[in-house]
C-alpha positions, 0 to 999 in steps of 0.5 A: 476463523473468526470471533462470534459472540464469544464463540470462536470457530476455526475451519480446517481443510483436514482433521489433523490440523483440527486435532492439533488445534484442539491439543494446543488449546488444551495445552494453553489451559482451555477446558475440553468441555468448551472445545468441540472438534467436528469433522465432515463425513467423507461419504455424506457431506451433511454428517459430521463426527464430533471429537468423541467419534460418534456419528452424529449431525454435530452441527445440526445439534448445535442448531436445533436440528432444523433445516440445513445443520451447517446453515442453522449453526452459523445463522444462530451465531451471526443472527441477522447477518445472513451474508456472513452466515452464508459465507461461513456455511459455504466455506464449512461445506467445502472444508473437512473439519471445524473447531469451536471454542466457547469463550468467557471473555473477549481476551479468552476469545482473542487467545483462542483465535490466535491458537486456531490461526497458528494451527492452520485455520483457513481464511474464510473469505479466501476459501469462499471465493476460491470455491465459487461463493456468491454473496446474497446481495450479488445473487440478487443483483440481477433483479436490483434494477427491476422492482415491483411496486405495491400497486401492481406496477413494475418499475425499471431504474435507468442508471447512467454513468457520467464522465468526470474529468479533474486535474492534478498537479504532478512534477514533470521536471525542473532545474537546480542551480548549484554553485561551487568553487574550482581552482585552475593554475594561471601564469603571467610574465613581469619584467623586474629591474634590479640595481647592483653597486660596483666598486672599481679601484684605479691606480693614480700617480699625480700631485694632489690638488687643492680639491684633493686636500679639501676631500682629504677628511674622514666621511662616508659615501654610500650608494644603495641598491634597489630591486623590483619584486613581483606583487600579486593581488587578485580582483574578483569580477562578475563575468556571468549571471545565471537565472532560473525562471519558468513560463506557463503554457497551456495545452488542451487534451481530449479524454476518451473513455466509455460510460455505461447507461441502462436502456429499457426496452418496452415490449408489447405482449400479445393476448393469450387465450386462457380457457378454463374447462369447467366440465366435470366428468360424470 
């Protein structure tokens, strides 16, 4: 299905899909005067029935009834684009029905195209490929390299393929440094010293001496206790360095492939004895 000069054509594999498409077009506001439903005669592939049921070559009518009706119909639509006309003609011949919609604007044509697509219109390119269609330029391809010049000369083009090898850079690997902090329990032994004050009382019974009288006065005598405590501190030291670097090496690789070349062989043709019999029967 495609849009062609404000005429939208949908090709269908069966008549029911084509009828459904026509009904949907009518429901969408399209005038039946602008919609033609055309079905192929199963006994004669060149005859089509239009939507009124009268046996006519409807496609031939649209094309002026000259030559192949289908080809003429699509030739009129596509103009000079003979390849598209041939492809659509081929797809139509291998399908059952067509719906043509004459549109007044591009928006009108776009809406008609959507309706035909939703109703099941075939993809012309896929249909042509599935049914063995070969484009005109492909059919002429065999003779493309041999051309006849205007001076009664025939030339053959020699085509040769060359192998071109390039280079591209792609990532094949690598390494990434990622640092993280982990904790682990540690322990250390340390000897700590503590002081303790002891009080001892000893009974004495002796006469007081002069030294005793000198000490016989009020006063304080103080003895302090001391103890060692563990003090913890941490020292950070660098114990290893990890460095990323890369080195470049080169290697030589041999690329093997095949290339094609046209070879022209010259064959000498022998003379042929051509005789003209000018005798007349009496």
